[in-house]
ROLUM-931900 format. One record per atom (N, C-alpha, C): residue in one letter; x, y, z. Coordinates in steps of 0.2 Angstrom, whole numbers, padded with zeros to 4 digits, always signed. Layout:
BEGIN
AXYZ
...
END
This chain:
BEGIN
X-0076-0106+0032
X-0078-0112+0031
X-0073-0118+0032
X-0067-0117+0030
X-0062-0122+0031
X-0057-0121+0037
X-0059-0116+0041
X-0054-0114+0047
X-0053-0119+0052
X-0058-0122+0054
X-0057-0128+0059
X-0054-0134+0056
X-0055-0135+0050
X-0052-0141+0047
X-0044-0140+0046
X-0042-0134+0045
X-0035-0133+0044
X-0032-0130+0050
X-0036-0129+0056
X-0033-0126+0062
X-0031-0119+0061
X-0035-0115+0058
X-0033-0108+0057
X-0038-0104+0061
X-0035-0098+0064
X-0039-0094+0068
X-0043-0089+0064
X-0040-0088+0058
X-0044-0083+0053
X-0042-0084+0046
X-0045-0081+0041
X-0044-0082+0034
X-0037-0080+0033
X-0032-0084+0030
X-0025-0082+0029
X-0024-0078+0022
X-0029-0078+0018
X-0028-0076+0011
X-0034-0071+0009
X-0036-0067+0014
X-0040-0061+0012
X-0036-0056+0008
X-0040-0052+0004
X-0036-0048-0001
X-0037-0041+0002
X-0039-0040+0009
X-0039-0033+0012
X-0032-0032+0014
X-0030-0025+0014
X-0023-0023+0016
X-0022-0023+0023
X-0022-0029+0026
X-0020-0030+0033
X-0013-0030+0035
X-0010-0025+0038
X-0003-0025+0039
X+0000-0031+0043
X-0004-0034+0047
X-0002-0040+0051
X+0001-0045+0046
X-0002-0046+0040
X+0000-0051+0036
X+0005-0049+0031
X+0008-0043+0031
X+0013-0041+0027
X+0019-0045+0027
X+0021-0048+0022
X+0027-0052+0021
X+0033-0047+0019
X+0038-0046+0023
X+0044-0042+0021
X+0049-0046+0016
X+0047-0047+0010
X+0052-0049+0005
X+0057-0044+0004
X+0063-0045+0002
X+0068-0040+0002
X+0066-0034-0001
X+0063-0034-0007
X+0061-0028-0010
X+0055-0024-0006
X+0051-0028-0003
X+0046-0024+0001
X+0049-0021+0007
X+0054-0024+0010
X+0058-0021+0015
X+0062-0015+0013
X+0065-0015+0007
X+0068-0009+0004
X+0063-0004+0003
X+0057-0005+0000
X+0052+0000-0001
X+0050+0003+0006
X+0049-0001+0011
X+0047+0001+0018
X+0052+0006+0020
X+0059+0004+0019
X+0064+0008+0022
X+0065+0015+0018
X+0063+0015+0012
X+0063+0021+0008
X+0058+0026+0010
X+0052+0023+0011
X+0046+0027+0014
X+0048+0030+0021
X+0050+0026+0025
X+0052+0028+0032
X+0057+0033+0032
X+0063+0032+0028
X+0068+0037+0027
X+0065+0044+0025
X+0061+0044+0019
X+0059+0050+0016
X+0055+0054+0021
X+0051+0050+0026
X+0046+0054+0030
X+0051+0056+0036
X+0055+0052+0039
X+0058+0054+0045
X+0064+0059+0044
X+0066+0059+0038
X+0072+0064+0036
X+0069+0070+0033
X+0062+0071+0032
X+0059+0076+0030
X+0061+0078+0023
X+0060+0073+0018
X+0063+0074+0011
X+0057+0077+0007
X+0051+0078+0009
X+0046+0082+0005
X+0042+0077+0002
X+0044+0075-0005
X+0040+0070-0009
X+0044+0064-0009
X+0039+0058-0009
X+0042+0052-0009
X+0037+0048-0014
X+0040+0044-0019
X+0036+0041-0024
X+0036+0033-0023
X+0031+0030-0022
X+0031+0022-0022
X+0026+0020-0028
X+0029+0016-0032
X+0025+0013-0038
X+0026+0006-0038
X+0021+0003-0042
X+0021-0005-0042
X+0015-0007-0046
X+0015-0013-0049
X+0009-0015-0052
X+0003-0016-0048
X-0003-0017-0051
X-0009-0018-0047
X-0008-0024-0043
X-0010-0024-0036
X-0010-0030-0032
X-0003-0032-0029
X+0002-0027-0030
X+0009-0029-0028
X+0010-0028-0020
X+0005-0025-0017
X+0006-0024-0010
X+0007-0017-0008
X+0006-0012-0012
X+0008-0005-0010
X+0004-0002-0005
X-0003-0004-0005
X-0007-0001+0000
X-0006-0004+0007
X-0005-0011+0007
X-0003-0014+0013
X+0003-0012+0016
X+0008-0010+0012
X+0015-0007+0014
X+0014-0001+0017
X+0009+0004+0014
X+0008+0010+0017
X+0004+0010+0023
X+0000+0005+0024
X-0004+0004+0030
X+0001+0002+0036
X+0006-0002+0034
X+0010-0005+0039
X+0015+0001+0041
X+0017+0005+0037
X+0021+0011+0038
X+0017+0016+0043
X+0011+0017+0042
X+0007+0021+0046
X+0006+0019+0053
X+0005+0012+0053
X+0005+0009+0060
X+0011+0009+0064
X+0017+0010+0060
X+0023+0009+0064
X+0026+0016+0066
X+0023+0022+0063
X+0025+0028+0065
X+0023+0030+0072
X+0027+0034+0075
X+0026+0036+0082
X+0021+0041+0082
X+0019+0043+0089
X+0014+0048+0090
X+0017+0055+0088
X+0023+0056+0087
X+0026+0062+0085
X+0026+0063+0077
X+0023+0059+0074
X+0021+0060+0067
X+0014+0060+0066
X+0011+0065+0064
X+0004+0066+0062
X+0003+0063+0055
X-0002+0059+0053
X-0003+0056+0047
X-0010+0057+0044
X-0010+0057+0038
X-0017+0057+0034
X-0016+0053+0028
X-0021+0049+0027
X-0021+0044+0021
X-0027+0046+0017
X-0026+0047+0010
X-0031+0049+0005
X-0031+0043+0001
X-0037+0040+0000
X-0039+0034-0004
X-0043+0036-0010
X-0046+0042-0011
X-0050+0044-0016
X-0046+0048-0021
X-0044+0045-0027
X-0040+0049-0032
X-0044+0054-0036
X-0051+0054-0035
X-0055+0058-0039
X-0057+0065-0036
X-0054+0067-0030
X-0055+0073-0027
X-0053+0079-0031
X-0057+0084-0031
X-0054+0091-0033
X-0049+0094-0029
X-0046+0099-0031
X-0041+0102-0027
X-0044+0104-0020
X-0050+0107-0020
X-0053+0109-0013
X-0055+0103-0009
X-0057+0098-0012
X-0059+0092-0009
X-0053+0089-0006
X-0048+0089-0009
X-0042+0086-0006
X-0040+0089+0000
X-0039+0096+0000
X-0038+0100+0006
X-0042+0098+0012
X-0049+0098+0010
X-0054+0097+0015
X-0053+0090+0018
X-0051+0085+0014
X-0050+0078+0017
X-0044+0078+0021
X-0039+0082+0019
X-0033+0082+0023
X-0034+0085+0030
X-0038+0090+0030
X-0039+0094+0036
X-0044+0089+0041
X-0048+0086+0038
X-0052+0081+0042
X-0048+0075+0045
X-0044+0073+0041
X-0039+0067+0044
X-0035+0070+0049
X-0033+0076+0049
X-0028+0079+0054
X-0032+0082+0060
X-0039+0081+0059
X-0043+0084+0065
X-0044+0091+0065
X-0043+0095+0060
X-0043+0102+0060
X-0049+0105+0057
X-0051+0111+0060
X-0058+0114+0058
X-0056+0121+0056
X-0056+0122+0049
X-0054+0129+0046
X-0060+0134+0048
X-0058+0140+0048
X-0063+0146+0050
X-0068+0147+0044
X-0067+0145+0038
X-0072+0145+0033
X-0071+0139+0028
X-0076+0138+0024
X-0075+0133+0019
X-0073+0135+0012
X-0067+0138+0012
X-0064+0140+0005
X-0057+0138+0005
X-0054+0137-0001
X-0047+0135-0002
X-0042+0139+0003
X-0043+0145+0003
X-0038+0150+0006
X-0038+0148+0014
X-0044+0147+0017
X-0045+0145+0024
X-0042+0138+0025
X-0043+0134+0020
X-0040+0127+0021
X-0032+0127+0021
X-0029+0131+0017
X-0022+0132+0017
X-0019+0135+0023
X-0023+0140+0025
X-0021+0144+0031
X-0021+0139+0037
X-0026+0136+0038
X-0027+0131+0043
X-0021+0126+0043
X-0020+0123+0037
X-0015+0118+0037
X-0008+0121+0038
X-0007+0127+0036
X+0000+0130+0037
X+0001+0131+0045
X-0004+0134+0048
X-0004+0135+0055
X-0002+0128+0059
X-0006+0123+0057
X-0005+0116+0060
X+0002+0114+0059
X+0005+0114+0053
X+0011+0112+0051
X+0017+0116+0055
X+0016+0122+0056
X+0021+0126+0060
X+0020+0125+0067
X+0014+0123+0070
X+0014+0121+0077
X+0017+0115+0078
X+0016+0110+0073
X+0019+0103+0074
X+0027+0104+0074
X+0029+0108+0070
X+0037+0109+0069
X+0039+0112+0075
X+0036+0117+0078
X+0038+0120+0085
X+0039+0115+0090
X+0034+0110+0090
X+0034+0104+0095
X+0039+0099+0093
X+0042+0099+0088
X+0047+0094+0086
X+0043+0088+0083
X+0037+0089+0080
X+0033+0084+0077
X+0034+0084+0070
X+0032+0079+0066
X+0032+0078+0059
X+0025+0077+0057
X+0024+0078+0050
X+0017+0077+0047
X+0018+0074+0040
X+0014+0068+0039
X+0015+0065+0033
X+0008+0064+0030
X+0008+0064+0023
X+0002+0063+0019
X+0003+0058+0014
X-0001+0052+0015
X+0000+0047+0010
X-0006+0047+0005
X-0005+0047-0001
X-0010+0047-0006
X-0010+0041-0011
X-0015+0037-0010
X-0015+0030-0014
X-0018+0031-0021
X-0017+0027-0025
X-0020+0027-0032
X-0018+0034-0035
X-0012+0037-0034
X-0010+0043-0036
X-0010+0044-0044
X-0009+0038-0047
X-0009+0039-0055
X-0016+0041-0057
X-0021+0041-0054
X-0027+0044-0056
X-0029+0051-0054
X-0024+0054-0051
X-0025+0061-0049
X-0025+0066-0055
X-0030+0071-0055
X-0030+0075-0061
X-0024+0080-0060
X-0021+0083-0066
X-0015+0087-0066
X-0016+0093-0061
X-0022+0096-0061
X-0024+0101-0056
X-0023+0099-0049
X-0025+0093-0047
X-0024+0091-0040
X-0017+0090-0039
X-0013+0087-0044
X-0006+0086-0043
X-0002+0093-0042
X-0004+0098-0046
X-0001+0104-0045
X-0003+0107-0038
X-0009+0106-0035
X-0011+0108-0029
X-0006+0105-0023
X-0005+0098-0025
X-0001+0094-0020
X+0007+0097-0020
X+0009+0099-0026
X+0016+0102-0027
X+0016+0109-0023
X+0011+0113-0023
X+0010+0119-0019
X+0011+0118-0012
X+0008+0112-0009
X+0009+0111-0002
X+0016+0110+0000
X+0020+0108-0005
X+0027+0108-0003
X+0031+0114-0001
X+0027+0120-0003
X+0030+0127-0002
X+0029+0128+0005
X+0025+0124+0009
X+0024+0125+0016
X+0030+0123+0020
X+0035+0127+0021
X+0042+0124+0023
X+0045+0130+0027
X+0050+0128+0031
X+0055+0133+0034
X+0061+0134+0029
X+0066+0137+0032
X+0072+0138+0028
X+0076+0132+0028
X+0075+0127+0033
X+0079+0121+0033
X+0075+0115+0032
X+0069+0115+0033
X+0065+0108+0033
X+0058+0109+0030
X+0056+0103+0027
X+0050+0103+0024
X+0045+0101+0030
X+0039+0105+0030
X+0034+0104+0035
X+0030+0098+0034
X+0029+0096+0028
X+0024+0090+0027
X+0028+0086+0022
X+0028+0079+0023
X+0031+0074+0019
X+0025+0071+0015
X+0025+0070+0009
X+0020+0068+0004
X+0022+0062+0001
X+0018+0056+0002
X+0020+0050-0002
X+0015+0049-0007
X+0017+0049-0013
X+0013+0047-0019
X+0013+0040-0021
X+0008+0036-0020
X+0008+0029-0021
X+0004+0027-0027
X+0006+0024-0032
X+0002+0022-0037
X+0005+0017-0042
X+0001+0015-0047
X+0003+0011-0052
X+0009+0014-0057
X+0012+0010-0061
X+0017+0013-0065
X+0015+0019-0069
X+0009+0019-0071
X+0006+0025-0074
X+0008+0031-0071
X+0009+0031-0064
X+0011+0037-0061
X+0017+0040-0063
X+0022+0036-0065
X+0028+0038-0068
X+0027+0041-0074
X+0023+0039-0078
X+0022+0042-0085
X+0018+0048-0084
X+0013+0049-0079
X+0010+0055-0078
X+0015+0060-0076
X+0019+0059-0072
X+0024+0064-0070
X+0029+0066-0075
X+0029+0063-0081
X+0034+0065-0086
X+0031+0071-0090
X+0024+0072-0089
X+0021+0078-0092
X+0025+0084-0091
X+0026+0088-0096
X+0030+0095-0096
X+0027+0099-0090
X+0020+0099-0090
X+0017+0104-0085
X+0018+0102-0078
X+0021+0095-0077
X+0022+0093-0070
X+0029+0092-0068
X+0033+0095-0072
X+0040+0094-0071
X+0043+0097-0064
X+0039+0103-0062
X+0041+0105-0056
X+0040+0100-0050
X+0034+0097-0050
X+0033+0092-0046
X+0038+0086-0046
X+0039+0084-0052
X+0044+0078-0053
X+0051+0080-0051
X+0053+0086-0051
X+0060+0087-0049
X+0060+0088-0041
X+0054+0088-0038
X+0054+0089-0031
X+0054+0082-0027
X+0053+0077-0031
X+0053+0070-0029
X+0060+0067-0028
X+0062+0067-0022
X+0069+0065-0021
X+0070+0057-0018
X+0065+0054-0016
X+0065+0047-0014
X+0060+0043-0018
X+0062+0038-0022
X+0058+0034-0026
X+0059+0027-0025
X+0054+0023-0026
X+0055+0016-0026
X+0050+0012-0030
X+0052+0008-0034
X+0047+0004-0039
X+0047-0003-0036
X+0041-0006-0034
X+0040-0012-0031
X+0039-0018-0036
X+0044-0022-0036
X+0044-0028-0042
X+0039-0033-0039
X+0037-0038-0043
X+0033-0044-0041
X+0038-0049-0037
X+0035-0053-0033
X+0038-0058-0029
X+0041-0064-0034
X+0047-0066-0032
X+0050-0072-0035
X+0046-0078-0033
X+0048-0084-0036
X+0045-0090-0035
X+0046-0092-0027
X+0053-0091-0025
X+0055-0093-0019
X+0051-0088-0014
X+0050-0082-0015
X+0047-0077-0011
X+0040-0079-0011
X+0037-0081-0016
X+0030-0083-0016
X+0029-0089-0011
X+0033-0094-0011
X+0032-0099-0006
X+0033-0096+0001
X+0038-0092+0002
X+0039-0089+0009
X+0033-0085+0011
X+0030-0081+0006
X+0024-0077+0007
X+0018-0081+0009
X+0017-0087+0006
X+0011-0091+0008
X+0012-0094+0015
X+0018-0096+0016
X+0019-0099+0023
X+0019-0094+0028
X+0021-0088+0027
X+0020-0082+0032
X+0013-0081+0033
X+0009-0080+0028
X+0002-0079+0030
X-0002-0084+0034
X+0000-0091+0032
X-0003-0096+0036
X-0001-0096+0043
X+0006-0094+0044
X+0008-0094+0051
X+0004-0088+0055
X+0003-0083+0052
X+0000-0077+0055
X-0008-0079+0057
X-0011-0083+0052
X-0018-0085+0053
X-0019-0091+0057
X-0014-0095+0058
X-0014-0101+0062
X-0008-0104+0064
X-0004-0102+0069
X+0002-0105+0071
X+0003-0112+0071
X-0003-0115+0073
X-0003-0123+0074
X-0006-0126+0068
X-0007-0123+0062
X-0010-0126+0056
X-0005-0130+0053
X-0008-0136+0050
X-0004-0141+0047
X-0005-0141+0039
X-0008-0136+0037
X-0009-0135+0030
X-0003-0134+0026
X-0002-0138+0021
X+0005-0138+0017
X+0004-0137+0010
X+0008-0132+0007
X+0008-0131+0000
X+0015-0134-0002
X+0015-0139-0007
X+0021-0142-0009
X+0025-0137-0014
X+0031-0139-0016
X+0035-0135-0020
X+0032-0135-0027
X+0029-0140-0030
X+0026-0140-0036
X+0020-0136-0036
X+0016-0136-0030
X+0010-0132-0030
X+0012-0124-0030
X+0017-0123-0026
X+0019-0116-0026
X+0022-0113-0033
X+0025-0118-0037
X+0027-0116-0043
X+0021-0115-0048
X+0016-0119-0047
X+0010-0118-0051
X+0006-0111-0049
X+0006-0109-0043
X+0003-0103-0041
X+0007-0097-0043
X+0014-0098-0043
X+0018-0092-0046
X+0018-0091-0053
X+0017-0097-0057
X+0016-0096-0064
X+0010-0093-0066
X+0005-0094-0062
X-0002-0090-0063
X-0002-0083-0061
X+0001-0082-0055
X+0000-0075-0051
X+0006-0071-0053
X+0011-0074-0056
X+0017-0070-0058
X+0020-0065-0053
X+0019-0068-0046
X+0022-0064-0041
X+0018-0058-0038
X+0012-0058-0040
X+0007-0053-0038
X+0003-0055-0032
X+0005-0052-0026
X+0002-0055-0020
X-0006-0055-0020
X-0009-0051-0023
X-0017-0051-0023
X-0019-0057-0027
X-0016-0059-0032
X-0018-0065-0036
X-0016-0071-0032
X-0010-0071-0029
X-0008-0077-0025
X-0013-0078-0019
X-0016-0073-0016
X-0021-0073-0011
X-0027-0077-0014
X-0029-0074-0020
X-0035-0077-0023
X-0035-0084-0024
X-0029-0086-0027
X-0028-0093-0029
X-0028-0098-0023
X-0024-0095-0018
X-0023-0099-0012
X-0030-0100-0008
X-0034-0095-0008
X-0040-0096-0004
X-0044-0101-0008
X-0045-0101-0014
X-0049-0105-0018
X-0046-0112-0018
X-0039-0113-0018
X-0036-0119-0017
X-0037-0123-0010
X-0037-0119-0005
X-0038-0121+0002
X-0046-0124+0002
X-0050-0120-0001
X-0057-0123-0001
X-0057-0130-0005
X-0054-0130-0011
X-0054-0137-0014
X-0051-0142-0010
X-0045-0141-0007
X-0042-0146-0002
X-0047-0148+0003
X-0050-0143+0006
X-0055-0144+0011
X-0061-0149+0009
X-0063-0148+0003
X-0068-0152+0000
X-0066-0159-0001
X-0059-0160-0003
X-0056-0166-0004
X-0054-0170+0002
X-0054-0166+0008
X-0052-0168+0014
X-0045-0169+0015
X-0041-0165+0012
X-0034-0165+0012
X-0031-0159+0015
X-0026-0161+0020
X-0022-0155+0023
X-0017-0152+0018
X-0014-0157+0013
X-0010-0155+0008
X-0013-0152+0002
X-0011-0146+0000
X-0014-0143-0006
X-0010-0145-0012
X-0014-0149-0016
X-0011-0152-0022
X-0011-0147-0028
X-0007-0149-0033
X-0008-0145-0039
X-0015-0145-0043
X-0018-0151-0041
X-0025-0151-0044
X-0030-0146-0041
X-0028-0145-0034
X-0032-0140-0031
X-0031-0133-0034
X-0025-0132-0035
X-0023-0125-0038
X-0026-0125-0045
X-0026-0130-0049
X-0029-0129-0056
X-0036-0128-0055
X-0039-0131-0050
X-0047-0130-0049
X-0048-0123-0047
X-0044-0120-0043
X-0044-0113-0041
X-0043-0109-0046
X-0038-0110-0051
X-0037-0105-0056
X-0043-0106-0061
X-0046-0112-0062
X-0052-0112-0067
X-0057-0108-0064
X-0058-0108-0058
X-0064-0104-0055
X-0063-0097-0055
X-0056-0095-0054
X-0055-0088-0055
X-0055-0085-0062
X-0054-0089-0067
X-0054-0088-0074
X-0062-0088-0077
X-0066-0091-0072
X-0073-0092-0075
X-0074-0098-0079
X-0070-0103-0079
X-0071-0109-0083
X-0077-0113-0080
X-0081-0116-0084
X-0086-0120-0081
X-0083-0127-0081
X-0083-0130-0075
X-0081-0137-0074
X-0086-0142-0074
END
């Protein structure tokens, strides 16, 4: 609606996890480096945690997009899978067809695939989003997958990505074997106020390099105070604030536009 007015090629503040819009704040760069290190160095289990909307999924998608053809990947987005459904979803993502539809056949097919990849000098990575919602039995099945290894190397690298509750879940006594196998961990903090400003400008540049839309320092402060450094909330506020600025016919997004955006997001009747 406001694209032409602001000289934007696309919506800059959609809440979909598009890797093109990922802003590498220092902590996001560190998180990315941890994930990449864990996968390329065959560390087995990697854990990425962070609050809702902090950019974990976008970060994982950026990682998947950057991995070369020598790394086979699977992304699991549904945390409600049973143990058997998880295995079947993995095989589907890897393009494998098991000889039968039972757990043993699934594991045999996966193991044969992993060994073949290893012989070719290739790697395999599994990323599981919303891992805090996985049932204990499914987490145990995931742990058992790490037994698929050679004497020197892990055949599959597994990234558990979830909210801070994942850390609490892994403290359960019956999951201690899984917890002890996680050797690479990173907790993604919220953006600072300065990073919030840089994040907003980055997304605008990606969406429209010629755009003249402007967020003042006071406007960014108001956005940060509301969103508390959460990228998803920053996107929601900025999108609504741009709409308000468009209605006012202003290229500069004022604090009044931000206040109006926040009122709309909170459901206040104006």
